[in-house]
N, C-alpha and C positions, 0 to 999 in steps of 0.2 A: 446403504445408499444415505451419501450426504444431500442432503437439500438444502436450497436456498431460502430463505425467507425475505420476508416482505422485506424486513427493513435491510436485509443485505441486498435485495436488487434496488434499492437507493442509493446502495453508499455505489456498486458496481455500476449504476448510471455516472454516476458524481467519480468515480474511482480513475475515472482519467487526470486529475487535478492534480493527481500524487504525480504522474508524470509528468504535470507540468513544475511543479514547487522544487523538483527534486531532479539538478543535474549531476554529473560528473564535474565535486567540486577541487582544483588546482591547488594543488601543498599553500602556495599562496594565499590562501580561500579559506585555509584552516580552522583560522581565528578571528573570520568574520564573524558575526552578531547572528544569531540563526538565521530571524525576523530578512534582515537585509539578504543573505543567504539565500528565502524561500524568493521574497520580493528578484534578486536581480537574477537571477536563472529563470524563476519562470518567466520572464519578459524575455531569454532568450530561448524558453522552447516553443515556447506560442508562435512564435513568427516562423521558428523550425515547421512547426504543425501545420500553417499556414499555407506554407512555400513547398512541404514537400509531397508534390506530384502522387506518390504513392499512395500515399497517408490516405490523402480526399479521396485514392481513389481504390480505399479500403484494404488495399493492399500487407493481408495477416501476417506477414512473414518482414517485412520494413517494417509494422508497429510493434511487431517480438524486436526487433534490432535495436531500436530506438527507445523499447524499456530497459533490453537488458543493458544497454550501456548506459543507460544515464537515467535510469533510476533504481536497481537492483543496490552498485556501490554505496549508499545511501541511505540504506534500510539496515537494520540489525535483526535480520530474520530466525535470530537463536532466540532472543525475548517476546518474538511476535510471537512464535510456536507457543514458546513459556506459556504465557497471557493466554493464549487461546487453548490451550491444553486445561491451564486452571491446579488442579489437585496429583495432575495425571500425568504431569512429565515428572515429579518428584518420581517414581517407580517406574519410569524411562528409563533404560541403558545406556551408555554415551553413545553409542550406535544408532538405537533405536531413537535417542534424540535428534542425531546427525542426518534421520534418513527422513527424519517425521519436518525439519526443516528444510530441506530441500524440495521434500513432495509438496510443503505451506508454496515455499519460494513458488515454486512453477501452478500454484495453482493461483497464487495472488496474477503474474502475470498473463494467464489467462484468461482472464478477470480484465483484467486493465487492459486486454488487446480486443475486448469484446466492447471496451466501455468507448475508447478512443473512437471507434467510431462516429458517437455521438456529439461528438464537441460541433460546436454552431456559433461560434465566435463571442461566447457568453468572456465578459470583463471580472476581474480579480478586487475588490478591495483590503486591503489589509489594513488589519486592527494594530493601534500599539502593544510594544510586546511588555509584559510586565511582568519583569525578571528584575535582582539585582543583579549586579554586575557579577560576583562569583557563581553565584546555581551553575549550576550543570543539571540539570535537568529543568529543560523549563517547554510552556505551549503555546507556539505558532498560531496567532487565529486570522481566520481574512476567512472574507463571504463571497459568494461565486454570484453572480447577478447575470441573470436573462434577459435581458429585453423585452417589457409586461408580465414578466413573471416577478415569484418572492423568491429573495435571495438567502440561499443556499445559508449557513456555515460549518467550513470545513477546519478542521482543528487539529495541529502535529503536535504528537508529542514528541519531544524530543532528549536526548539524552547525549552529551560532552563528551565524548571519546576522547581517547590517545590520538587517532589518525583526524578527530572533526566532528560534527553533528552527526549522529544519526537518528533517524526516527523509528519509532517501534512500535505505534498507533496513529489510527488516524481515524478519527470523530465527525461522523457527517451528520446534521443535523441533529445530533445525542446521541449518530449511535453509533459504538465502536465497532472498527471495519474486525478486532481482533478474538472479540469477546461473544462478535454475535456467533462466532463455530464453536462458542464453548461447548451450545446442549447439545449438539449434530457430533461431537470428536467425541463427546462423553457418552451417546446414546452408545454409537460406534465402539469405543471400549470395550460397554458391559459384553455388550451381544461377541467381539471379537476379540477384545483386548488390543493390546499394541500392533498387538504384528496385523491386527484387523483393520483399524484404520489408516496403516501404512500400507497397504497392498490394496486398500477404497479409493484415496488417493492417487495412486502409480496406474491404475486403470483406469479412474475420474480424468487425470494427466491426459492419456494418451488417447483420452475420447471415446472410452470405448466401456466404461462407466454406465450404466444407468441413471435419467437422469430422474 
């Protein structure tokens, strides 16, 4: 059984901001600086979230549709899964790696679908990008500000690939989204092997796994 640790709940509660940050980039945007991309598309997605009555009503099908269309194409799920697996990634076959990446993607969609309902008009501050012109791996730093609350730092680890910038980790308040799963994945592998982890993730994504 996979458990959500307390840091993971914090990540999940704020995970909707990942969806705000990354929309499908048009080819003309491919060479845009990562921080400029984050800022521009986030404002567009914020407008969509505020204006969409189905999202405001908590319609899960619509929320998943928005996430799958605007969020998923901008993530490197293979690298994210490898980070979450740690040393166990190297022992998995190519087929197992592919299945794990697909199940991990589905798990994150479920996480973000629930978190999107928690959006309550927070604002986003964008930090200056600390990177050299030729860098291909950068961190885009932001802070989510809730009226009357303490700003929460959210950092996006991004890699420049042939098709554009891809995010491979999100760090919320110092907690890495992908490595937060590592202990749980390792425990599951010790108990049931890699196929056991695939099975557990699949069951959880179908909503029948024990919580």
